[in-house]
Rosetta silent file (secondary structure, phi, psi, omega in degrees, C-alpha in Angstrom):
SEQUENCE: MQVTFNKEGNALVVAVKGRLDALTAPDFESQCSSHIEQGHVLLVADLTELEYISSAGLRSILQISKKLKQEHGQINFCCLSGIIQHVFSISGFDSMFSFHDSVAQALLQYER
SCORE:     score description
SCORE:     0.000 S_00000001
   1 L     0.000  131.007  171.997  114.122   92.685   84.962 S_00000001
   2 E  -114.242  137.290  178.596  117.215   92.623   87.274 S_00000001
   3 E  -126.903  128.583  175.093  120.143   90.404   86.631 S_00000001
   4 E  -117.945  150.788  179.874  122.976   89.897   89.236 S_00000001
   5 E  -124.915  126.069  177.235  126.184   87.979   88.715 S_00000001
   6 E  -127.968  120.557  172.446  128.085   86.304   91.527 S_00000001
   7 E   -71.059  125.663  178.491  131.226   84.242   91.281 S_00000001
   8 E  -130.224  108.549 -177.968  130.917   80.973   93.270 S_00000001
   9 L    61.524 -127.708 -178.372  133.858   78.613   93.024 S_00000001
  10 L   -95.841    9.038 -178.754  134.585   78.065   89.346 S_00000001
  11 E  -119.237  160.575  170.250  131.103   79.103   88.158 S_00000001
  12 E  -111.541  120.936 -179.754  129.091   82.303   87.807 S_00000001
  13 E   -86.089  116.326  179.682  125.692   82.386   89.341 S_00000001
  14 E  -106.653  109.562 -178.289  123.242   84.540   87.237 S_00000001
  15 E   -98.298  123.219 -177.831  120.181   85.482   89.347 S_00000001
  16 E  -113.227  131.338 -178.627  117.252   86.766   87.207 S_00000001
  17 E  -125.009  130.968 -179.010  114.445   88.681   88.797 S_00000001
  18 E   104.930 -137.169 -177.352  111.295   89.824   87.024 S_00000001
  19 E  -109.043  132.864  174.548  110.255   89.191   83.407 S_00000001
  20 E  -111.964   93.441 -173.585  112.408   87.764   80.676 S_00000001
  21 L  -140.303 -167.404 -171.604  110.562   88.842   77.530 S_00000001
  22 L   -58.632  -29.383 -179.526  110.942   90.677   74.191 S_00000001
  23 L   -83.190  -28.379 -176.175  111.888   93.880   76.041 S_00000001
  24 L  -105.551  -19.483 -178.273  114.361   92.488   78.467 S_00000001
  25 H   -62.497  -38.022  175.879  115.878   89.473   76.652 S_00000001
  26 H   -58.143  -42.861 -178.052  118.310   91.477   74.522 S_00000001
  27 H   -65.455  -47.210 -178.991  119.778   93.079   77.677 S_00000001
  28 H   -59.848  -47.897  178.874  119.949   89.724   79.462 S_00000001
  29 H   -63.268  -40.552  178.692  121.719   88.111   76.490 S_00000001
  30 H   -66.757  -41.326  176.855  124.161   90.998   76.198 S_00000001
  31 H   -61.383  -45.534  179.807  125.054   90.928   79.823 S_00000001
  32 H   -70.408  -33.602  176.655  125.675   87.202   79.851 S_00000001
  33 H   -61.633  -38.861 -179.438  127.676   87.431   76.589 S_00000001
  34 H   -62.811  -43.368 -179.324  129.903   90.046   78.161 S_00000001
  35 H   -74.199  -30.737  175.919  130.774   87.710   81.057 S_00000001
  36 H   -63.998  -41.573  178.663  131.272   84.747   78.638 S_00000001
  37 H   -60.297  -29.439  178.780  133.728   86.995   76.716 S_00000001
  38 L   -91.759   14.293  172.255  135.564   87.533   79.935 S_00000001
  39 L   102.510   -5.887  176.351  136.098   83.909   80.409 S_00000001
  40 L   -81.475   94.446 -173.775  133.163   82.889   82.564 S_00000001
  41 L  -109.424    0.232  173.708  131.999   79.777   80.852 S_00000001
  42 E  -114.240  107.215 -173.292  130.294   77.782   83.596 S_00000001
  43 E  -113.091  143.242  167.116  127.046   79.448   84.393 S_00000001
  44 E  -119.711  118.031  176.764  124.176   78.634   86.970 S_00000001
  45 E   -91.945  105.337  175.113  120.964   80.452   86.145 S_00000001
  46 E   -86.353  107.919 -173.085  119.132   81.016   89.445 S_00000001
  47 E  -103.158   23.611 -177.355  115.529   81.531   88.396 S_00000001
  48 E   -55.859  -41.229 -176.469  114.052   81.757   91.899 S_00000001
  49 E  -105.370   14.598  177.792  112.625   85.258   91.234 S_00000001
  50 E   -79.589  122.300 -170.060  111.890   84.907   87.541 S_00000001
  51 E   -99.826  -20.953 -175.291  108.171   85.667   87.243 S_00000001
  52 E  -161.013  143.897  172.977  107.630   85.240   83.416 S_00000001
  53 E  -137.289  130.231  177.058  109.485   83.973   80.380 S_00000001
  54 L  -100.580 -176.607  176.837  108.455   84.502   76.759 S_00000001
  55 H   -68.873  -29.106  176.472  109.655   82.881   73.544 S_00000001
  56 H   -65.816  -40.744  176.379  112.051   85.755   73.273 S_00000001
  57 H   -68.082  -36.650  178.026  113.525   84.881   76.560 S_00000001
  58 H   -68.701  -37.367  169.159  113.820   81.314   75.675 S_00000001
  59 H   -54.586  -43.090  177.539  115.657   82.343   72.465 S_00000001
  60 H   -61.648  -36.517  175.518  118.087   84.346   74.464 S_00000001
  61 H   -64.612  -43.912 -179.823  118.893   81.339   76.557 S_00000001
  62 H   -65.792  -42.557  173.718  119.557   79.243   73.446 S_00000001
  63 H   -57.129  -43.764  175.395  121.911   81.955   72.136 S_00000001
  64 H   -56.278  -48.527 -175.621  123.697   82.020   75.448 S_00000001
  65 H   -61.346  -40.153  178.317  123.939   78.288   75.404 S_00000001
  66 H   -57.983  -48.796  178.638  125.381   78.345   71.836 S_00000001
  67 H   -58.493  -41.248 -177.507  128.041   80.825   72.911 S_00000001
  68 H   -69.080  -34.909  179.044  128.917   78.731   75.854 S_00000001
  69 H   -69.454  -39.616  178.343  129.295   75.548   73.758 S_00000001
  70 H   -65.257  -23.737  179.026  131.686   77.351   71.496 S_00000001
  71 L   -95.754    1.951 -175.014  133.834   78.212   74.555 S_00000001
  72 L    63.997   36.702  179.452  133.461   74.652   75.907 S_00000001
  73 L  -112.173 -166.018 -169.462  131.255   75.941   78.707 S_00000001
  74 E  -162.725  155.477  168.514  127.770   75.005   80.030 S_00000001
  75 E  -128.885  138.529  177.729  124.747   76.412   81.782 S_00000001
  76 E  -118.759  147.893  178.782  122.721   74.775   84.522 S_00000001
  77 E  -109.477  154.298  175.716  119.334   76.030   85.860 S_00000001
  78 E  -153.566  159.558  172.559  118.030   75.982   89.322 S_00000001
  79 L    59.314   43.351 -179.808  115.104   77.056   91.423 S_00000001
  80 L   -79.062  132.226  173.384  112.380   77.164   88.792 S_00000001
  81 L   -70.873  172.253 -176.201  108.831   77.949   89.948 S_00000001
  82 H   -57.663  -47.984 -174.063  106.002   75.863   88.728 S_00000001
  83 H   -74.959  -34.993 -178.075  104.936   77.997   85.774 S_00000001
  84 H   -72.031  -42.399 -178.061  108.559   78.663   84.629 S_00000001
  85 H   -61.565  -44.107 -176.337  109.304   74.877   84.918 S_00000001
  86 H   -64.252  -42.331 -179.898  106.149   74.148   82.835 S_00000001
  87 H   -62.810  -46.887  175.668  107.277   76.551   80.056 S_00000001
  88 H   -56.225  -39.957 -174.351  110.686   74.991   79.960 S_00000001
  89 H   -71.303  -46.434 -178.871  109.130   71.524   79.777 S_00000001
  90 H   -75.442  -11.474  174.972  106.712   72.273   76.912 S_00000001
  91 L   -91.963   -1.697  177.108  109.452   74.015   75.023 S_00000001
  92 L    83.881    7.104 -176.443  111.666   70.959   75.273 S_00000001
  93 H   -67.488  -23.130  179.029  114.236   72.736   77.249 S_00000001
  94 H   -68.324  -16.501  176.012  114.112   69.889   79.889 S_00000001
  95 H   -97.053   -5.317 -179.052  115.791   67.620   77.497 S_00000001
  96 L  -105.306  -23.649 -169.231  118.534   70.026   76.576 S_00000001
  97 L  -125.677  163.411  168.783  119.574   71.467   79.984 S_00000001
  98 E   -99.052  136.231 -175.389  120.131   70.340   83.604 S_00000001
  99 E  -120.035  145.424 -178.151  117.766   71.517   86.265 S_00000001
 100 E  -143.861  161.242 -174.655  118.441   71.426   90.009 S_00000001
 101 L   -79.150  -23.518 -176.549  116.551   72.384   93.184 S_00000001
 102 L  -146.746  161.764  177.520  119.194   74.732   94.533 S_00000001
 103 H   -57.942  -47.190  179.138  122.134   76.822   93.542 S_00000001
 104 H   -49.931  -52.636  179.652  124.353   74.416   95.655 S_00000001
 105 H   -61.816  -38.388  178.067  123.184   71.403   93.685 S_00000001
 106 H   -60.443  -46.122  177.783  123.815   73.160   90.408 S_00000001
 107 H   -59.540  -34.002 -178.168  127.271   74.147   91.425 S_00000001
 108 H   -60.789  -30.371  176.578  128.090   70.566   92.357 S_00000001
 109 H   -55.733  -34.467 -177.425  127.671   69.631   88.620 S_00000001
 110 L   -89.483   -3.160  175.336  130.861   71.665   87.851 S_00000001
 111 L   -92.960   -5.520 -175.715  132.951   69.992   90.574 S_00000001
 112 L   -84.587    0.000    0.000  132.754   66.614   88.996 S_00000001
């Protein structure tokens, strides 16, 4: 798994490439937590290149979301492939989070 962070306006775009599973989820959560502690509380998760997500990956997203809520922040998701979108849907994440077709659309949510 590769994770890159890019500041765009008042948000931080988190691009995830590869697999988010039991082996990689702790590192993903740790990296995101570090940025949250630095004051980046508006995140956009760009999942264009996410190939697979397990329950451990979903749990790490929930933990990140909890940390963001404590800091009055938020995470939006964009660019989910069909299988990733399906996993989020059957897990109930589609009722908890906002999903967008592009990074630009997700960033617009923070300009309102």
